[in-house]
N, C-alpha and C positions, 0 to 999 in steps of 0.2 A: 309458232315458236312459243315455248313454255318459259315463263319468267319465274326464276327462283326468288321469292320475295325476300327470304331472309338475307341471301347473298346480296341483293340489291340494297337492302337497308344497311347491310355492313359497309358496302362500298360508299354508300352516301354519307355515312357517319365519319368517313375519312376525308371527306371534302372540307374546303374552307367554309367558314360561316357564309360568305357571300355566295358562294357556289351553291350551298344547301337552300339559301333563301330563293335563289333564282330557280331551283329545281321545285321547290315547294310551290311557288307562284306558278310556274308552268303546269305542274301536276294539277293544281286546283282549277285552273282554267279548263284544262282537258277533261278532268273528271266531274267536274262541277257543272258542266254545261249539258244541257238535255240533248241526246242524239236525235238527230232529225235526217231522214233521207230527203233527197231533192227529186229524184226521178222515180216516180212510183211505179207499180207493176200494171197500171192501166194505160201507160204509154202516151202517145201524143194525143189520145183522145181526152185525156183527163182535163178537168176545169182548173184544177189546182187547189180546189176547196177541200176542207177536212172530210175524210170519209173512213170507213172501216179499215182499220190497219195503219192509217196515216191521219191521226187525229189534230193536224195542223196545216196551215197553208204550205203549198209546195209548188213544183213547176207546173204551170199552165202548158197548154198545147203550143202556144208561141214561145215557150221558154225552153222547149227541146231543140237540140240541134237539127239541121236540115237533114232531111233524109238522103241517104246515098253518101258516097264519098267523092264524087265528081265535081266539087265545088272548092273554090279557092278562098273567098271572103263571105263570112256571115255577117251581114249588116244589120244590127238592131237599131233601126231609125225610129225612136220612140220619143214620146212626150215625157215631160219631167215627172219623175216619180213612177214611171212605168214598169220598173223593174228590171232595167238594163243591166245595172251594175251586178245584182245578185245573179242574173243569168250568166254573165260573163265570169264572175268568179268561180261559180260552180263548173262552168265548161273547162276553165283553166285547171281547177283541181282535178276534175276528171281526166283530162288530157295529159296530165304529168305522168300517167303510167306509161305513156308512149314515147315522150320526148324528154331529153334531160335539160334542155334549156328553153326557156320561154321568155320572150320580150314583151314587157309590159310598158307601154308608151302612155304618158299623160301630158297634159298642157304645160305642167311645170312641176318641180319637185314637191312643193307643198300640196298641190292638188293630188299628186300620186299617193302621199301618205294618207290624206284626209280622206280619200274616196276609194282608191284600189287596194289599199293595204289595211288601214286601221279604221275604216269608216264602217258604217252599220251593216252594209252589204260587202264589205271587202274581204280580202283572202284570209286574214286572221279570224273573222268571224265564221266564216264557212268551215274552216278547219275545225274550229270548235266544236261546230255542230256534227261534223263527220267523226269526231274523236280522234283526229289526226295531229300529231305533234309537229311542230314547225319551229322554225329559227328566222327571226326577222333582224336583220343588221342594217339599219338605216345608213351608216356611214359607208357601207360597201353597196347599198342599194340593191341588197340581194335577200330574197325570201325563199327559203328551202324547205321543202317538204320533207319531214324527218320520218314518217311512218306511213303505213298505208301502201297501196299498190304503186303510188309514185314516189316512194321513199328516195331521197336523194336528188330529185329533180329541183332545179332552181328557176325561180321567176326573177327575172333581173330588170330593174326599173330604168327607163331612159326618159329625159325630159325632151318634148318636142321643140323646146328653145334651143336644143343642141343636137341637130340632126347628124352632125359628123361623128357622134359617139356610136351611131348605128352602123357606121362604114365597115368596121372590121368583124365584130362579133357574128356567131353563127347561132341560128335558133331553128327550132322545128315548128313552132307556133307563136303567134304574136297577138297581143290584145291592145288595140287602140282605144283609149277613152276620150270622147269628144273630138275626133280627129277633123269634123267639119270646121271646128274653131281653132285649128292650129295656124298660126301665122306663116309657118314655113312647111305647110303640108307637102309640097311637092318634093322637097328635099328630104323630108322624113320618109315618105312612101318609096322614093328611089332607093335610098339607102337600106331601108328596112328589107325590100324585096331581094336585093342582091345577097342578103344575109340569111334569108330563109332556105337554108339547103341542108339542114340536119334531117336524116330520115327518120321515119317511125310513126307519124300519123298516117292513120288510114287514108289512102288516096293522094298523099302528099302533103307538104307543109300547109298550114292554113292560117288565116286571119279572122279573128272576131273584132268587130268595131261596134263601139257603143256610142251613140250621138244623138242630140237633137239637132236637126239639119240647118244648114245655111245654104243659100242658092248659090254656091260657089262651083267651079268646075270640077273640082275633085269629086265632091258629094254627088253631083249629077252623073259623072262618069261611072263612079263605083255602082251607084244605084242601078244603072243600066247595063252594066257589064255581064256578058253571058255566064261568066263562072261566079257571079255574086248570087247569094241567096238572101233576099231582102225580107226583113220581119219589121212591118210598120204597126207599131203598138201605140194605141193611145193611153193617156194617164188614167182614164176611166177603167181600163182593164185591171188596174192594180190597186184600186181604192180601198180593198179589204186589209191591205197591208200599210195604209197610209193613216196619219192622224186625223181624226174626224173634222178638226178645225181647218184641215187644208182645204176642204171643199169651199168654205166660206172666205178664207183667206186669199185663195189663189184662183181656184176654178171660177167662181162666181165673177171675179174680176176680169178674167180674160176669156171666158166662154163667149162665142159669138163675135170676138174680135179677130182682126187679121192675124195679130200676134199669137193669139190662142191657137190658131191652126197649125202654126208652127212649134210652139212650146208645149201644147197639150196633145196634139195629134200627130206630131211628127211629119207634117207636110213640108215640102220645099216650096217656099213662097218665091214665084218669079217676080221680076220687077213690074210695077204697076205702070201701064201705059199712060203717060201724061204727068207722071210724078217727077218732081224736080230732082229728087235724089235717087240714084240707083244703089242697090246693096252694095256693089263693089266699090263705091265711094267711101264708105265708112270703114276706117281702119284704126287700129289700136296699138297702144304702146304696150311692148312686151312686158309681162309683170316684173321681170328682174330689172327693168330700166325705168320704172314708174317714179321711184324717189328722185332719181336724177333728173327726168323729165319736168317734175314740179320744181325742183331746186333752180334750174336754169331760167326759169320764167322771170321777166322783168316788170311785167304788169298783170294784174289779175282785177277782174271786176265780177259783180254779181248782177244779173239781169232778170228783171221782173216783167210779166205781162199779166196784170191783174184781171181776174175774171169779173164780169159784170154782175155776178150773183154768187152767193154761197151755197146755192142749191147743188146738192151732189149730182143731179142728174143733168146739170148743165156744165159749161166750161170749167176746166181747172184753172188754177193760177200758174202760169209758166215761171218756173223758177230755177235758174241754170248759172253755174260758175264757169267761167272761161278765162284763159290767160294767153300770153302772147311772149315769144322770145325772138331773138335774131339768130339765124344759123351762120355758118362760116362765110357765106356771100353777103351778110348783112340784109338778108331777105327775112321778112317777117313770117313766122310760123305760129300756129294757133293750136291750143290744147283745151278740149272741153273736159272740166274736171268733175263736174257733179250735176246731175239732174234730180232736183228735189221738188218737182212740179206735184201739184195735188190740189185737193179741195181744202181751202183755208178761210177763215174769217180775215177781215182787213188786218186785225191786230195779229192774227196768226201768220200771215205770210210776211209781215213786217219783221215780227221776232225771228222767223226762220231765216230771213234774208240776212239779218244782223249776225245771227249765229254762224251763217256760211261765210260772211265776211271776215268774222274773227277766225274761223277754222282755216281759210285759205290765205288770210293775210291780205284781203282785197283792198284796193285803194278807194273804191267808192262803189255805189249802187246805182245801176241804170235802171229806170222804170218808164213804162209807157204810161202817159197821163190821159189817154183818151176818155176814160171813165172817171168822172168827178173832179177834173181840173187839177186843183192843187191838193186834192185829197191824198194822192199817193205820197207826196213829199211830206205833208203834215203827219201822216200816219207813221212814217219811218222816223220822222224827227221826234215825234212823241215818245216812241220806244227808246231812241238813242239821239239826243240832240246833237252829239259830236260827228255822227255818220255823215259823210260826204255824199250827197244825192244829186244825181242828173237826171232830169225828167225829158223824154222825147215825145213828139207827137207824130203819129204815122199819117203823113199827108199822102204818100204814094201807096199804090195797092201793094198787097202782101207779096204777091209774086215778084214785082219789081224790086222790092226790097231784099228779097231773099236771093235774087240771081246773082249778086256778087259773092254772096257767102257760098252758094252752090259752086261757084267757079274755083273758089279756094279748095273745095272738097276735091273737085276734078283735078286740080293741080297737085293733090296730095299734101297740101299746106295745112290742113286741119286733121289732128288726131284726136280720138277719144281715150281718155285715160284708162277706161274699162268699159264693158259692155253696158249699155244703157237702154234696156229694152223699150221702155215707154216712148222716150225720145225718139230712137231709131225707127220704131214702128211708124211714128207719125212722120218722120222724115221721108220714108220710103213709100208711104201710101197717100200722102197729101197731094192731091190734083188740084191746082188753083181753079176756082169758079165752079169746082164739083163737090169739093169735101167741105167739111165743117172748119171753122176758124182754127188754125192750128197753134194752141196756146204755148206749147212747149218750143215749137219751132220759132214762134215770134220772139220769145225770150231769147232763144239761141242767136237770132238774127240781130236782135238789139245788142246783145253782148259783143258779138264779134264785129259788128259794125262800128261800135263805140271804141273798141280797141284799134281797130284799123284807121279811124279818122281822128282820134285825139292826137294834138300835137306834140305832147311831151309826157314822159312818165310821171306819175303821182309819187308823192313823198314816202308812202308806206306800201309800195306796191309789191315789194319781194317778201315772201314769207320768211321768218327767222328759221334757223336751223333746227331749233327746238320744235317749232310748229311742224316743220317737214318730218322730223323723226317720229312725232306723235302720231301722224297720219299714217304711218307704215309700220307702227309697233305691233306686235302680235296682239291679236284679240284674245281676250280671257273670257 
């Protein structure tokens, strides 16, 4: 199609100033971005590294769609930063030529915008690379491809927290981002499949799923389904596209650990035989309900399990915030608010614990005093003489102390405010009498035990409304 530049400029001049500004902004993004192809002519044998004709990183062999059309799900089960989002965004853009309606499902609305649409590898960025015009309407949750082979196709956003919204709409393709982590994955999956009935995709409607895995039933079933094509890609395959500091900040910390196998290599971690916690015991508060969950707490404490040394090669100091509330049946329920465990000096963990107490409105700090007698209480009091401190001495074995807490998890009476990888990895991998001393778990047990056994609420147990609002204010 030939564009008459003079006629176009004349039309633009007749627009309102606001419309002209929007047009100029859109034009600068499309024209000002270097064009980059994704699938090169070398095909699936390409390493994705720059070569003649394509002087920049592009699709690796594992980022090409599965060969053939006889598959239903393409599951990119990869490590953090392995290129899953870029792969899915490019596949959605390419597939827009075949189907008019595409479902894009994310954990929640905020993550949809941050990752799938406006992120570094989201739909906006890949459209700019391809020189494709687009319209993104956040209020409608609609992203429209305005030019190119898929002009007119719409990618419609759905939150996994609202699976019923998928019940009626029809689509020909779906992108699920982090489905292993959906609290309502069974409902999302059921409603989505019934709506995948718009024809056009070669071989029939299709799903691309991008996720670091969790050992839940859905993830295992999809990974093993005969119509699933599984791509397991480690973080290391994509280092050329990641910040150099990432290796030191993340890879070195988790390499060689059980959690690293999941978060870096995309492995499904099965339950550890003999571990007190199973993976399915750990449940989370939906993001949309977190502020309400914190608001209903009537008691909050900070728990410390001090390390015997500040040597970074030795134990960490366990530092965990936990709270409690009563449900409609007057039964106690518990919420794990934060895990700030790490390598600290005595003054360092004391100051961090006091900061956490102020942040969450905790009534007191509970600390194990096995190391150094009264040193723990004195260290905290030196940092803040007004802080209420309770010290406990571990007379029973760690497993015996942990068993009542594990029972609360089994009964569904303990929730985590959000994912806490270090703490949860220790919970699900600690085997009493076989594994090293669990510092994070010890702090967790001290905190929940203290909440369960204390006779009455403290005077300042409940955080103020302003404190709660500040915790959930948008980050700048």
